[in-house]
C-alpha positions, 0 to 999 in steps of 0.5 A: 824952275817953277815955270820950267815946262815938264817933258812929257817923257818925265811926266809919263815916267818913261825915261827908264823904260828898258826891258831885258830881252836876252841874257846869255854868255855874260851879255845882256840885250836891252830893248827900249822904245824911243819916244818923240815929242812934237807940236801937232799942226794947228790945222785951223790956221792952215789955208786949205783952199782959197777959191781962186780959179786958175784953170783954162778950159783945156787944163780942166778937162785934161785934169778930169780925164786924168782922174777919170781914167784912174778911177774907173780903170782901177782894176786894170792898173793896181790893187793898192790904195791911192789918192789922186787929186787935182788942185789940192794943196800939199803941205810938206812936213815943217812948212807953212806955205803949200804947193798946189800941183795941178794933179798928184798921185799918192800910192798906198795911202787911204782916203780920209774917213771924213771930208769935213775936218780941216786936216782932211781938206788937203794933203798933209805930208806929216799925216800921210807919212809920205810925199805923193809919188807923182805930180802933174803940172799943165803949162797954161802960160810962160810964167808958172815956173814948171821947169824951174822953181816948181820942178826944184820944189818937187825934187827937194820934196822927194817926189819920184815922178814929175810930169810936165804937159805943155799943150801950147808949147810955151816952154819947148817944142815937146808936149809931154815930159816925164822927169824921174828922181835919181839917187842924187835927188835930181830930176832926169828925163825919162827914156822909158817907152810910154813913159812907164813908171814902175813904182806906180805901174802906170805909163802915159802917152799923148793921144789925139781923140775926142773927150767930152766932145772935144777933139784935142791931143790929150795926155792918157794913162796907159799900161806898160805895153801902151794900152790906154786906161779907159775913162768911165764913158769909154768903159761904158760904151765898150761894154754897151758895144760888147752887149750890142754885138752879143745881142746881134750875134744872138740874134743871128744865131737865132735866125740861123737856128730858125732857118736850120729848123725850117730847112730840117722840117722841110727836109723831114716833110720831103723824106716823108712824102717820098716814103709815103710814095714809095709805100704807095707804089709798093702797095700798087705793085703788090695789088697788081701782082695779086690781081695777075696771080688771080687772073692766071689762076682763073685762066688755068681753071678755064683751060681745065674746064674746056679740056674736060669737055674734050676741046683741044686747047692750043698751048 
């Protein structure tokens, strides 16, 4: 008995931790706390990285594109906390061997407060209290078991969405597949338009275009309507184009306003010239009238003088 390990519940004297919360009509309602004892993970003995290069160049770019658009377009698709990681080990609860997907997304979990502690170097389901919501695997050869053991593993873990991207068509003639976990814990092919995933508010589609100077068919995140989530560069370029457009519009507006101002000024000058000409003409007419009246008056006076001299003046 001396070597018998003492239970933590006994040690803390919690075995009788009951409380009466209600007593009515001859009945008593108790509340109590349930305590669990479990061994914590020995994090220092866990392999969190082995520095083994596994990606080809396309896969590496594709993964960067996948993370980039999620991080830079966060205001466009979610207001929830999330973790999006590539080539990071996932340790499922109770397992000592991790699985390392090309990418995973876990919603409603917070980023670690530090990156330097062993427990923060990979994704421990026990610590995060949930499995990732989405896993992406990019097929780079015919032996990766993306449609076999990996698929079964993610299903057994309870990962809701499993994406298989097959850019070289090694496994089938489909470059992109989405599997959704059903109530029986089995994956079914998605038939949703744009492969929309409501639990994470993301869709995905294949998109042919330029990323980091490389023309290819890429997997892109989108919303329910199929509008792509922009990368940081695309968002910056779009903002630059908008600013350029605004600048050109402002410049054109300034030129138009300047032209209108000149036209108005010319119209004003023309109107003033016409007004002055009219005033001048009126003055000349008035002066001519004055001179005419003066002349008529003078002629009338001369007539009177001639009459006074007895001369007959013809009318």
